[in-house]
N, C-alpha and C positions, 0 to 999 in steps of 0.2 A: 504494500499499499504506500503510495507516494506521500511524503510529508512536505509541508510547506511552512516556512517561517516568514512572517510578514512584519516589517518594522512599523512602529507607530509613527515614525517620522520618515516621510518618503520624498525622494527627489523626483520632481515632476518634469521640469524642463530647464533649459538654459539658452541664453543668447549672448554672443559676443557683441557687446553694444558700443565699444569704442575701439577704433583702429585709426591711429594717426601716426604716420611715419614721415619723417623729414630726413632726406639724404642730401648732403651738400653736393653741388654739381662740380665735382673735381675729378680729374682723371684718375687719381689714386683710389677713389671710391669705386669706380667702374672696374679698374684693374685688380682690385683686391679680391683674390679667390682663396686665400689661405684661411684656415680656421682661426678665429680670434681666441687668443688666450683668455682664460676665465678672468684674469686680473685686468683685462681691458674692457670689461663690461661692468657697468654700474646698474643696479636694480633698486628701485624703491617700491615698497608695497603699501597699499592703503586698503583697509577693510571698510566697506560701506556699512552704515548702520542698517540692520535688518528692519523691514517694514512688516508689521503684523496686520493681516486682513482678518479680523475676528470672525466676520460672518461666514467666511469660507474655510476658516481654520488653516490659513496659508501664511507663509512668510516669503518675502522677496528679499534676497540678500545679494551681495556681490563683492567684488574686489577689483582693484586697479593696480596695474604695474607700469611704472615709468622706467624706460630703459635708455641707456646711453652707451654707445660703443665707440671705442677709440682705436685708431690705427696704430699709434705708437704707445703712448702711456696715458693712464687716466688723468683727468684734469687738464690735459693739453688741448685747449680749445681749438687749436689749429689742426688737430688730428681727429676731430669728430667724424665718425663714419655714419652714425645713425642716431637720431633722437626718435623715440617711440613712446606712444601712450596707448595702452591696451586695457580694456575693461570687459567684465563679464557680469551678468545678472542671472540669477536662478530662482526658480519657484519651488517651494517645498510645502508639503501638506502634512498636517497632523491627522492621522486616521484612527488613532486609538486613544485610550485614556492614559495619560501620563501626568505626573505631578508637575506643577508650574516650575519648580526648580529644575527638574530634568528637562523640561521643554526649553527653558532658557539656556541651559548648558548645551543642548543639542543645537539650538539656533546659533549660538555664539561660536561653537567649535566645529560643528559638522558642515555648516554652509560653506565657510571658506575652505575647509579641508576637501570637500567634494568638488567645489568649483575650480580650485587651483590647477589640478592636472588638465582640465579641459582648456583653460586659458594658456597654460604652458604649451600644450600640444598645438594650439592655434598659432601662438607666436612662433614656434619653431617652424611650422609649415609656411607661414607668411614670409618669414625671413628667408627660408630656402627658395621660395617662389620668386622673390625679388633679387635673387642672385648672391645671397650670402652663403658661404660654406657652412657646414654644420657648426652650430654654436652649442657649446657645452653649457646648456641652461642649468643652473644649479638646482638641486633638490632643496626644498625649504621645509623645515619642520614647522608646518602651519600651526600645529597644536601649541608649540612653544611660543610662537609669535602672539597667538591669541591669548595665551596665559598672561603674557606681559601687558596686553592691552585690555584684558577682560573688563576692567572697570570703565574704560573709555568707550567700549562698544555698547551703545544704548539702543534697545529695541523700541522702535517708534510705531505708533498706530496710524493706519491709513486714514 
């Protein structure tokens, strides 16, 4: 007899909602085909405050990544290869009975943890599509980042 486990907090869908890439119009940008070293890439993460839609028992959350890549060394404004802003939003549904504390923890930790790999994959694909060699996009411990920001992440009502 098949068994099935269903989570009380479900991932419904997502959309990449921000893609903004600026490349300087320099010959070195077009000619650069070598993989960029990890220390030539700067990343900044921002977690969006989740929005609660009480009537539907849904949450909409997301995150944003700002990326800057350098040809030579970080912070060398003359060697910027790429400036990028990327964002993702996702919808999540509460389908079971869970305590308010558990629900809040799921919203704050699981939304960014589930969405991050989708945004990471999209950025990697986009960068390869515009001519960049494979970029060693770092793995991020989203749980740790959220733990540090836990008090700053505020759930808002729609």
